DRENDRENNU-539602 format. One record per atom (N, C-alpha, C): residue in three letters; atom name; x, y, z. Coordinates in steps of 0.2 Angstrom, whole numbers, plus 2048, in hexadecimal, padded with zeros to 3 digits. Atoms other than C-alpha are relative to their C-alpha. Layout:
% DRENDRENNU-539602
ala;CA;X;Y;Z
...
This chain:
% DRENDRENNU-539602
met;N;804;7FA;800
met;CA;800;800;800
met;C;804;806;800
arg;N;7FC;7FA;801
arg;CA;80E;80C;803
arg;C;803;801;7F9
ala;N;7FE;800;807
ala;CA;815;808;7F2
ala;C;7FB;803;7FB
ala;N;806;7FE;804
ala;CA;804;80C;7EB
ala;C;7FE;807;802
gly;N;801;7F9;7FF
gly;CA;804;81D;7F3
gly;C;7FE;802;807
leu;N;803;7FF;7FA
leu;CA;7FE;81B;805
leu;C;806;804;804
phe;N;7FB;7FC;7FC
phe;CA;806;828;810
phe;C;7FD;803;807
leu;N;803;7FE;7FA
leu;CA;7FA;82C;81E
leu;C;7FB;7FB;802
val;N;805;805;7FE
val;CA;7F0;820;829
val;C;7FC;803;807
tyr;N;804;7FF;7FA
tyr;CA;7E2;823;836
tyr;C;7FE;7FA;804
met;N;802;806;7FC
met;CA;7E0;816;844
met;C;7FB;801;806
gly;N;805;800;7FB
gly;CA;7D2;813;850
gly;C;803;7FC;806
ile;N;7FD;804;7FA
ile;CA;7DD;80D;85F
ile;C;7FC;800;806
glu;N;805;7FF;7FB
glu;CA;7D1;813;86C
glu;C;802;7FF;807
ser;N;7FE;802;7FA
ser;CA;7D9;80B;87B
ser;C;807;7FD;801
gly;N;7FA;803;7FF
gly;CA;7EA;806;882
gly;C;800;7FB;805
val;N;800;805;7FB
val;CA;7E4;7FA;88F
val;C;7FB;7FA;7FD
glu;N;804;805;803
glu;CA;7DC;7E9;88B
glu;C;7F9;800;802
ser;N;807;800;7FE
ser;CA;7CC;7EC;896
ser;C;7FD;805;7FC
gly;N;803;7FB;804
gly;CA;7C9;7FC;88C
gly;C;7FE;7FD;7F9
leu;N;802;803;807
leu;CA;7CA;7F3;87B
leu;C;7FB;7FB;800
glu;N;805;805;7FF
glu;CA;7BF;7E5;882
glu;C;7F9;803;800
ile;N;807;7FC;7FF
ile;CA;7B1;7F1;888
ile;C;7FE;803;7FA
leu;N;802;7FD;806
leu;CA;7B2;7FA;877
leu;C;7FF;7FB;7FA
phe;N;801;805;806
phe;CA;7B0;7EA;86D
phe;C;805;801;7FA
lys;N;7FB;7FE;806
lys;CA;7C0;7EE;863
lys;C;803;7F9;7FD
gln;N;7FE;806;802
gln;CA;7C5;7DC;861
gln;C;808;800;7FD
met;N;7F9;7FF;801
met;CA;7D7;7E1;861
met;C;804;800;807
thr;N;7FC;800;7FA
thr;CA;7E5;7E0;86E
thr;C;805;806;800
val;N;7FC;7FB;7FF
val;CA;7F1;7ED;875
val;C;806;7FF;7FB
glu;N;7FA;802;804
glu;CA;800;7E4;86D
glu;C;7FF;801;7F8
gln;N;802;7FF;807
gln;CA;7F7;7E4;85C
gln;C;801;807;7FE
asn;N;800;7F8;801
asn;CA;7F5;7F7;85D
asn;C;808;802;800
leu;N;7F9;7FE;7FF
leu;CA;807;7F9;862
leu;C;804;7FD;7FA
asp;N;7FD;802;806
asp;CA;80D;7EE;853
asp;C;7FE;804;7FA
ala;N;802;7FC;806
ala;CA;803;7F8;847
ala;C;803;806;800
ile;N;7FD;7FA;800
ile;CA;80A;808;84D
ile;C;808;7FF;7FE
ala;N;7F9;802;801
ala;CA;81C;800;84C
ala;C;801;7FF;7F8
thr;N;800;801;807
thr;CA;818;7FB;83A
thr;C;800;806;7FC
leu;N;800;7FA;803
leu;CA;813;80C;835
leu;C;806;804;800
lys;N;7FA;7FC;7FF
lys;CA;822;814;83C
lys;C;806;7FD;7FC
arg;N;7FA;803;804
arg;CA;82E;807;834
arg;C;7FF;802;7F9
leu;N;801;7FE;807
leu;CA;826;80B;823
leu;C;800;807;7FF
glu;N;800;7F8;800
glu;CA;827;81E;827
glu;C;7F9;802;7FD
ile;N;807;7FD;802
ile;CA;814;820;824
ile;C;7FD;804;806
gly;N;803;7FC;7FB
gly;CA;80C;82E;82D
gly;C;7F9;7FD;803
tyr;N;806;803;7FD
tyr;CA;7FD;82A;839
tyr;C;7FD;805;805
ser;N;804;7FD;7FB
ser;CA;7F0;831;844
ser;C;7FB;7FB;803
tyr;N;804;806;7FD
tyr;CA;7E4;828;850
tyr;C;7FB;803;804
gly;N;805;7FE;7FB
gly;CA;7D5;829;85B
gly;C;801;7FC;806
phe;N;7FE;803;7FA
phe;CA;7D7;825;86D
phe;C;7FB;802;806
met;N;804;7FF;7FA
met;CA;7CB;824;87C
met;C;803;7FF;806
leu;N;7FC;800;7F9
leu;CA;7D4;828;88C
leu;C;7FB;7FD;805
phe;N;806;801;7FB
phe;CA;7C3;826;895
phe;C;7FB;7FB;7FD
asp;N;805;804;802
asp;CA;7B7;818;893
asp;C;7FC;7FD;806
pro;N;804;802;7FA
pro;CA;7AA;80F;89E
pro;C;803;7FC;805
ser;N;7FC;804;7FB
ser;CA;7B7;804;8A5
ser;C;806;803;803
ser;N;7FA;7FC;7FE
ser;CA;7C3;812;8A9
ser;C;801;800;808
thr;N;7FE;7FF;7F9
thr;CA;7CC;813;8BA
thr;C;805;805;800
phe;N;7FA;7FB;800
phe;CA;7D9;820;8C0
phe;C;806;7FC;7FD
glu;N;7FA;804;802
glu;CA;7E6;812;8BD
glu;C;800;7FF;7F9
ser;N;800;801;808
ser;CA;7E0;80E;8AB
ser;C;801;806;7FC
val;N;7FF;7FA;803
val;CA;7E0;820;8A7
val;C;808;801;7FF
arg;N;7F8;800;800
arg;CA;7F3;820;8AC
arg;C;803;7FB;7FB
arg;N;7FD;805;805
arg;CA;7F6;810;8A2
arg;C;7FF;802;7F9
asn;N;801;7FE;807
asn;CA;7EE;817;893
asn;C;805;806;7FE
ile;N;7FB;7FB;802
ile;CA;7FA;826;894
ile;C;806;7FD;7FF
gly;N;7FA;803;802
gly;CA;808;81A;895
gly;C;800;7FD;7FA
phe;N;800;802;807
phe;CA;802;812;885
phe;C;801;805;7FB
leu;N;7FF;7FB;805
leu;CA;801;822;87C
leu;C;807;803;800
arg;N;7F9;7FF;800
arg;CA;812;826;882
arg;C;805;7FC;7FC
arg;N;7FD;805;804
arg;CA;818;816;87A
arg;C;800;802;7F9
ile;N;801;7FF;807
ile;CA;811;81B;869
ile;C;802;807;7FE
val;N;7FE;7F9;803
val;CA;813;82E;868
val;C;804;804;804
gly;N;7FB;7FC;7FC
gly;CA;820;832;875
gly;C;805;802;7FC
asp;N;7FA;7FD;804
asp;CA;82C;834;867
asp;C;7FE;806;7FB
gly;N;803;7FA;804
gly;CA;821;842;85F
gly;C;7FE;7FE;7F9
ser;N;802;802;807
ser;CA;81C;837;850
ser;C;7F9;802;7FE
ala;N;807;7FD;801
ala;CA;80A;83E;853
ala;C;7FE;803;806
pro;N;802;7FD;7FA
pro;CA;801;849;85F
pro;C;7FC;7FC;805
ala;N;805;803;7FB
ala;CA;7F9;843;86F
ala;C;7F9;802;800
val;N;808;7FE;800
val;CA;7E6;842;86E
val;C;7FD;7FB;804
phe;N;804;805;7FC
phe;CA;7D9;83A;878
phe;C;7F9;803;801
ser;N;807;7FE;7FF
ser;CA;7C6;83B;87B
ser;C;7FD;7FC;805
arg;N;804;804;7FC
arg;CA;7B8;833;885
arg;C;7FC;7FC;7FC
met;N;805;804;804
met;CA;7AE;824;87E
met;C;7F9;803;802
leu;N;807;7FF;7FF
leu;CA;79C;829;87C
leu;C;7FC;7FA;7FD
pro;N;804;806;802
pro;CA;78F;81B;87B
pro;C;7FA;802;7FB
tyr;N;805;7FE;805
tyr;CA;786;820;86B
tyr;C;7FA;7FA;7FF
gly;N;806;804;801
gly;CA;775;818;866
gly;C;802;7FA;7FB
gly;N;7FF;806;805
gly;CA;776;806;85E
gly;C;806;7FD;802
thr;N;7F9;803;7FF
thr;CA;787;802;866
thr;C;7FF;7FB;806
pro;N;800;805;7FA
pro;CA;789;7F2;872
pro;C;801;803;807
ile;N;7FE;7FD;7FA
ile;CA;791;7FD;87F
ile;C;7FA;804;803
arg;N;806;7FC;7FD
arg;CA;781;808;881
arg;C;7FC;7FB;803
asp;N;804;805;7FD
asp;CA;777;7F9;884
asp;C;803;7FD;806
leu;N;7FD;802;7FA
leu;CA;783;7F3;891
leu;C;800;805;805
leu;N;801;7FB;7FB
leu;CA;783;803;89A
leu;C;7F9;801;803
ala;N;807;7FF;7FE
ala;CA;770;804;89A
ala;C;7FE;7FA;805
arg;N;801;806;7FB
arg;CA;770;7F2;8A2
arg;C;803;801;806
glu;N;7FC;7FE;7FA
glu;CA;77C;7F8;8AF
glu;C;7FD;806;804
gly;N;803;7FA;7FD
gly;CA;772;807;8B3
gly;C;805;806;800
arg;N;7FB;7FA;801
arg;CA;781;813;8AE
arg;C;7FF;804;7FB
leu;N;801;7FC;806
leu;CA;77A;81A;89E
leu;C;7FC;807;803
arg;N;803;7F9;7FE
arg;CA;776;82D;8A0
arg;C;7FF;804;7F9
gly;N;801;7FC;806
gly;CA;771;83B;894
gly;C;7FA;7FD;7FC
asp;N;805;802;804
asp;CA;766;838;885
asp;C;803;7FD;7F9
leu;N;7FE;803;806
leu;CA;767;831;873
leu;C;805;804;7FC
thr;N;7FC;7FC;804
thr;CA;770;840;86C
thr;C;806;803;805
his;N;7FA;7FE;7FB
his;CA;77B;844;87C
his;C;801;7FA;805
pro;N;7FF;806;7FB
pro;CA;77F;833;883
pro;C;806;801;805
asp;N;7FB;7FF;7FB
asp;CA;789;832;893
asp;C;800;7FA;805
tyr;N;800;806;7FB
tyr;CA;78D;826;8A1
tyr;C;804;802;806
asp;N;7FC;7FF;7FA
asp;CA;794;825;8B3
asp;C;806;7FB;7FF
phe;N;7FB;804;7FF
phe;CA;7A5;81E;8B6
phe;C;7FF;7FB;806
leu;N;800;805;7FA
leu;CA;7A7;80F;8C2
leu;C;802;804;806
asp;N;7FE;7FC;7FB
asp;CA;7B1;81A;8CD
asp;C;7FE;807;7FF
leu;N;804;7F9;801
leu;CA;7A6;82A;8CF
leu;C;805;806;800
arg;N;7FC;7FA;800
arg;CA;7B5;835;8D2
arg;C;803;802;7F9
leu;N;7FE;7FE;807
leu;CA;7BA;833;8C0
leu;C;7FB;804;7FC
asn;N;805;7FC;803
asn;CA;7AA;83C;8BB
asn;C;803;808;801
ala;N;7FE;7F9;7FF
ala;CA;7B1;84C;8C3
ala;C;807;801;7FD
tyr;N;7FA;7FF;803
tyr;CA;7C3;849;8BE
tyr;C;800;801;7F8
tyr;N;801;7FF;807
tyr;CA;7BE;847;8AC
tyr;C;7FE;807;7FE
arg;N;803;7F9;801
arg;CA;7B4;857;8AC
arg;C;806;805;801
leu;N;7FA;7FB;7FE
leu;CA;7C3;861;8B4
leu;C;805;7FF;7FB
leu;N;7FA;801;805
leu;CA;7D0;859;8A8
leu;C;7FE;802;7F9
ser;N;803;7FE;806
ser;CA;7C5;85C;899
ser;C;800;808;7FF
asp;N;800;7F9;800
asp;CA;7C3;86E;89D
asp;C;808;803;800
thr;N;7F9;7FE;7FF
thr;CA;7D6;870;8A1
thr;C;804;7FF;7F9
val;N;7FC;801;807
val;CA;7DC;868;890
val;C;7FC;802;7FA
arg;N;804;7FE;806
arg;CA;7CF;870;885
arg;C;804;803;7FB
pro;N;7FC;7FD;806
pro;CA;7DC;87B;87C
pro;C;805;7FB;7FD
trp;N;7FB;805;802
trp;CA;7E7;86B;87A
trp;C;7FD;7FB;7FB
ile;N;802;805;804
ile;CA;7DC;85E;873
ile;C;7F9;801;7FD
his;N;806;7FF;803
his;CA;7CB;865;86E
his;C;800;805;7FA
asn;N;801;7FC;806
asn;CA;7C6;86C;85D
asn;C;806;803;7FD
gln;N;7FA;7FD;802
gln;CA;7D4;878;858
gln;C;806;800;804
gly;N;7FB;800;7FB
gly;CA;7DF;874;866
gly;C;807;7FE;7FE
leu;N;7F9;801;802
leu;CA;7F2;871;866
leu;C;801;7FA;7FD
ser;N;7FE;806;804
ser;CA;7F2;85F;862
ser;C;7FD;7FF;7F9
asn;N;803;800;806
asn;CA;7E6;861;854
asn;C;804;804;7FB
gln;N;7FC;7FC;804
gln;CA;7F0;86F;84D
gln;C;807;7FD;7FE
met;N;7FA;804;802
met;CA;800;864;84E
met;C;7FE;7FA;7FB
ser;N;802;805;805
ser;CA;7F6;856;845
ser;C;7FF;803;7F9
tyr;N;801;7FD;806
tyr;CA;7F2;863;837
tyr;C;807;801;7FD
ala;N;7F9;7FF;802
ala;CA;805;867;836
ala;C;803;7F9;7FD
trp;N;7FD;807;802
trp;CA;80A;854;835
trp;C;7FC;7FE;7F9
asp;N;804;802;806
asp;CA;7FC;851;828
asp;C;803;804;7FA
glu;N;7FE;7FB;805
glu;CA;802;860;81E
glu;C;807;7FE;7FD
ile;N;7FA;802;802
ile;CA;814;85B;81D
ile;C;800;7F9;7FC
glu;N;800;807;803
glu;CA;810;849;818
glu;C;7FD;801;7F9
thr;N;804;7FF;807
thr;CA;804;850;80A
thr;C;805;804;7FC
phe;N;7FB;7FC;804
phe;CA;811;85D;804
phe;C;806;7FB;7FE
ala;N;7FA;804;802
ala;CA;81F;84F;804
ala;C;7FD;7FB;7FA
arg;N;803;804;805
arg;CA;813;844;7FA
arg;C;7FF;803;7F9
leu;N;801;7FC;806
leu;CA;810;852;7ED
leu;C;806;802;7FD
thr;N;7F9;7FD;803
thr;CA;822;859;7EC
thr;C;805;7FC;804
pro;N;7FB;804;7FD
pro;CA;82F;84C;7F1
pro;C;807;804;802
asp;N;7FA;7FC;800
asp;CA;83D;859;7EF
asp;C;800;806;805
leu;N;801;7FA;7FC
leu;CA;838;865;7FD
leu;C;806;801;804
arg;N;7FA;7FE;7FD
arg;CA;846;86F;805
arg;C;7FF;800;808
gly;N;800;800;7F9
gly;CA;849;86B;817
gly;C;7FB;7FC;804
ala;N;806;804;7FE
ala;CA;83B;85E;819
ala;C;803;7FC;806
lys;N;7FE;805;7FB
lys;CA;846;852;824
lys;C;801;804;806
ala;N;7FF;7FC;7FA
ala;CA;84B;860;830
ala;C;7FA;803;803
tyr;N;807;7FE;7FD
tyr;CA;839;866;831
tyr;C;7FD;7FB;804
arg;N;803;806;7FD
arg;CA;833;855;835
arg;C;803;7FF;807
lys;N;7FD;800;7FA
lys;CA;840;854;843
lys;C;7FE;805;805
ala;N;802;7FA;7FC
ala;CA;83C;865;84A
ala;C;7F8;7FF;802
leu;N;807;801;7FF
leu;CA;829;861;849
leu;C;7FF;7FA;805
ala;N;800;806;7FB
ala;CA;82C;850;852
ala;C;802;802;807
arg;N;7FD;7FE;7F9
arg;CA;836;858;860
arg;C;7FA;805;804
leu;N;805;7FC;7FD
leu;CA;828;865;863
leu;C;7FA;7FC;802
thr;N;805;804;7FF
thr;CA;81B;858;862
thr;C;801;7FC;806
ala;N;7FE;804;7FB
ala;CA;824;84D;86E
ala;C;800;804;807
gln;N;800;7FC;7FA
gln;CA;826;85B;87B
gln;C;7F9;801;802
ala;N;807;7FF;7FE
ala;CA;814;85F;87A
ala;C;7FC;7FA;803
asn;N;803;806;7FD
asn;CA;80F;84D;87C
asn;C;802;7FF;807
glu;N;7FD;802;7F9
glu;CA;81A;84A;88B
glu;C;7FD;805;805
arg;N;803;7FB;7FC
arg;CA;813;85A;893
arg;C;7F8;7FE;802
leu;N;807;802;7FF
leu;CA;801;854;891
leu;C;800;7F9;804
phe;N;800;806;7FC
phe;CA;805;842;897
phe;C;802;801;807
arg;N;7FF;7FE;7F9
arg;CA;80D;849;8A7
arg;C;7FA;803;803
leu;N;806;7FC;7FD
leu;CA;7FE;854;8AA
leu;C;7FB;7FB;802
val;N;805;805;7FE
val;CA;7F2;845;8A9
val;C;802;7FB;805
glu;N;7FD;805;7FB
glu;CA;7FD;839;8B3
glu;C;800;803;807
asp;N;7FF;7FD;7F9
asp;CA;801;845;8C1
asp;C;7F9;803;802
ser;N;807;7FE;7FD
ser;CA;7EF;84D;8C2
ser;C;7FC;7FA;802
ser;N;805;806;7FE
ser;CA;7E6;83C;8C2
ser;C;802;7FD;806
leu;N;7FE;803;7F9
leu;CA;7F1;836;8D0
leu;C;7FF;805;806
ala;N;802;7FB;7FA
ala;CA;7EF;846;8DA
ala;C;7F9;800;801
phe;N;807;7FF;7FF
phe;CA;7DC;847;8D7
phe;C;7FE;7F9;803
glu;N;802;806;7FD
glu;CA;7DB;835;8DC
glu;C;801;800;808
his;N;7FE;7FF;7F9
his;CA;7E2;83A;8ED
his;C;7FD;807;803
gly;N;803;7FA;7FE
gly;CA;7D7;84A;8EE
gly;C;803;807;7FE
asp;N;7FD;7FA;802
asp;CA;7E2;857;8E6
asp;C;7FE;802;7F9
gln;N;802;7FE;807
gln;CA;7DB;861;8D7
gln;C;804;806;7FE
ser;N;7FC;7FA;801
ser;CA;7E8;86E;8D7
ser;C;804;800;7F9
leu;N;7FC;801;806
leu;CA;7F2;867;8C8
leu;C;7FC;802;7FA
leu;N;804;7FE;806
leu;CA;7E4;86B;8BC
leu;C;7FF;807;7FF
asp;N;7FF;7F8;801
asp;CA;7E8;87D;8B7
asp;C;7FE;802;7F9
pro;N;802;7FE;807
pro;CA;7DE;882;8A8
pro;C;804;806;7FD
lys;N;7FD;7FA;803
lys;CA;7E6;893;8A6
lys;C;808;7FF;7FF
gly;N;7F9;802;802
gly;CA;7F8;88C;8A7
gly;C;801;7FC;7FA
ile;N;800;804;806
ile;CA;7F4;87F;89A
ile;C;7FE;804;7FA
ala;N;802;7FB;805
ala;CA;7EC;88C;88F
ala;C;806;804;7FD
ala;N;7FB;7FD;801
ala;CA;7FB;896;890
ala;C;806;7FC;7FC
tyr;N;7FB;804;803
tyr;CA;807;888;88C
tyr;C;7FE;7FE;7F9
cys;N;802;802;807
cys;CA;7FC;882;87D
cys;C;801;806;7FB
glu;N;7FF;7FA;804
glu;CA;7FD;894;876
glu;C;807;801;7FE
arg;N;7F8;7FF;801
arg;CA;810;895;878
arg;C;802;7FB;7FB
thr;N;7FE;806;805
thr;CA;812;884;86F
thr;C;7FD;801;7F9
arg;N;804;7FF;806
arg;CA;805;888;862
arg;C;804;806;7FC
thr;N;7FC;7FB;803
thr;CA;810;898;85E
thr;C;806;7FD;7FD
arg;N;7FA;804;803
arg;CA;81F;88D;85C
arg;C;7FF;7FC;7FA
leu;N;802;805;806
leu;CA;816;881;851
leu;C;7FF;804;7FA
val;N;801;7FC;806
val;CA;810;88F;845
val;C;806;803;7FD
asp;N;7F9;7FD;803
asp;CA;821;897;844
asp;C;804;7FB;7FD
leu;N;7FC;805;803
leu;CA;829;887;840
leu;C;7FD;7FE;7FA
arg;N;804;802;806
arg;CA;81C;882;833
arg;C;801;806;7FB
asn;N;800;7FB;805
asn;CA;81C;893;82B
asn;C;807;801;7FD
val;N;7FA;800;802
val;CA;82F;893;829
val;C;801;7FB;7FA
phe;N;800;806;805
phe;CA;82E;882;820
phe;C;7FC;802;7FA
val;N;804;7FF;806
val;CA;820;887;815
val;C;803;806;7FC
ala;N;7FD;7FA;804
ala;CA;828;898;810
ala;C;806;7FE;7FC
asp;N;7FA;802;804
asp;CA;838;88F;80B
asp;C;7FE;7FB;7FA
asn;N;802;805;805
asn;CA;82E;883;800
asn;C;7FA;803;7FC
leu;N;806;7FD;804
leu;CA;821;88F;7F8
leu;C;800;7FF;7F9
glu;N;7FF;801;807
glu;CA;828;88E;7E7
glu;C;7FF;7F9;7FD
pro;N;802;807;802
pro;CA;829;87B;7E5
pro;C;7F9;7FD;801
leu;N;806;802;7FF
leu;CA;819;878;7ED
leu;C;7FB;803;7FC
thr;N;804;7FD;804
thr;CA;810;885;7E3
thr;C;801;7FD;7F9
asp;N;7FF;803;806
asp;CA;818;87E;7D3
asp;C;7FD;7F9;7FF
arg;N;803;807;800
arg;CA;812;86C;7D7
arg;C;7F9;801;800
ile;N;807;800;800
ile;CA;801;871;7DC
ile;C;7FD;802;7FA
asn;N;803;7FD;806
asn;CA;7FE;87C;7CD
asn;C;801;7FB;7FA
ala;N;7FF;805;806
ala;CA;805;86E;7C1
ala;C;7FB;7FB;801
asp;N;805;805;800
asp;CA;7F8;862;7C8
asp;C;7F9;803;7FF
cys;N;807;7FD;801
cys;CA;7EA;86F;7C7
cys;C;801;805;7FA
ser;N;7FF;7FB;806
ser;CA;7EF;877;7B6
ser;C;7FA;803;7FD
ser;N;807;7FD;803
ser;CA;7DD;879;7B0
ser;C;7FC;804;805
gly;N;803;7FC;7FB
gly;CA;7D8;881;7C0
gly;C;803;806;803
pro;N;7FE;7F9;7FD
pro;CA;7DB;891;7CB
pro;C;807;7FE;803
val;N;7F9;801;7FD
val;CA;7ED;894;7D1
val;C;7FF;800;807
leu;N;800;801;7F8
leu;CA;7F0;88E;7E3
leu;C;806;801;803
arg;N;7FA;7FE;7FD
arg;CA;7FC;893;7EF
arg;C;800;7FE;808
pro;N;800;802;7F9
pro;CA;801;88B;800
pro;C;800;807;804
gln;N;800;7FA;7FC
gln;CA;7FE;898;80E
gln;C;805;7FF;806
val;N;7FD;7FF;7F9
val;CA;809;89E;81C
val;C;7FC;804;804
his;N;804;7FC;7FB
his;CA;7FF;8A3;82B
his;C;803;804;805
């Protein structure tokens, strides 16, 4: 597939613990997911992924184990750290399971549930608010994903890009630094919260960090694009010769 042109892959990994994969009916194992990521890295194929840090089987310990799994796959900065919470949509087996257990909350369009450890309900809400500028919508991790997708697409269109190797290394360093900061936040705050301390969840401090890192990302990306405007424009317009003139943007 790589020889035929495959250069980006999206994976629905969802969980880094066996109990999470089982309750999500993934029919996969942790080792199979690790092997899949290792294969993509060996073939130098870019990737992104979906991951549910929280699911109905979650405990404080499983949250930290999930972070340990994410560190194994993206601690090197090969992709940004992302995660979400599993929602029991209509028609899914897990929704029926939660209903039978009396844990299903919300309605058909806004499904929700209680964790087995009720303290996790409050921790999830506080953590979600804290990391909103990091992993939600146009957050830092999503912007890093755009940058990774962009360089892989550019490289596919124009193999002779100037400074592509150095840019990838710099982007990986920045991604790895941001990932580790997020991993430490979840690990440390979950352990502290489990023992009654909420002080590590600092939304203002995290928002400031994300903005500083976003500025570094944009500056890094803009320098690379500016250095390659001519070859990128030539290639794009050669492929779209019958259409309007296109030009990559420096933001």
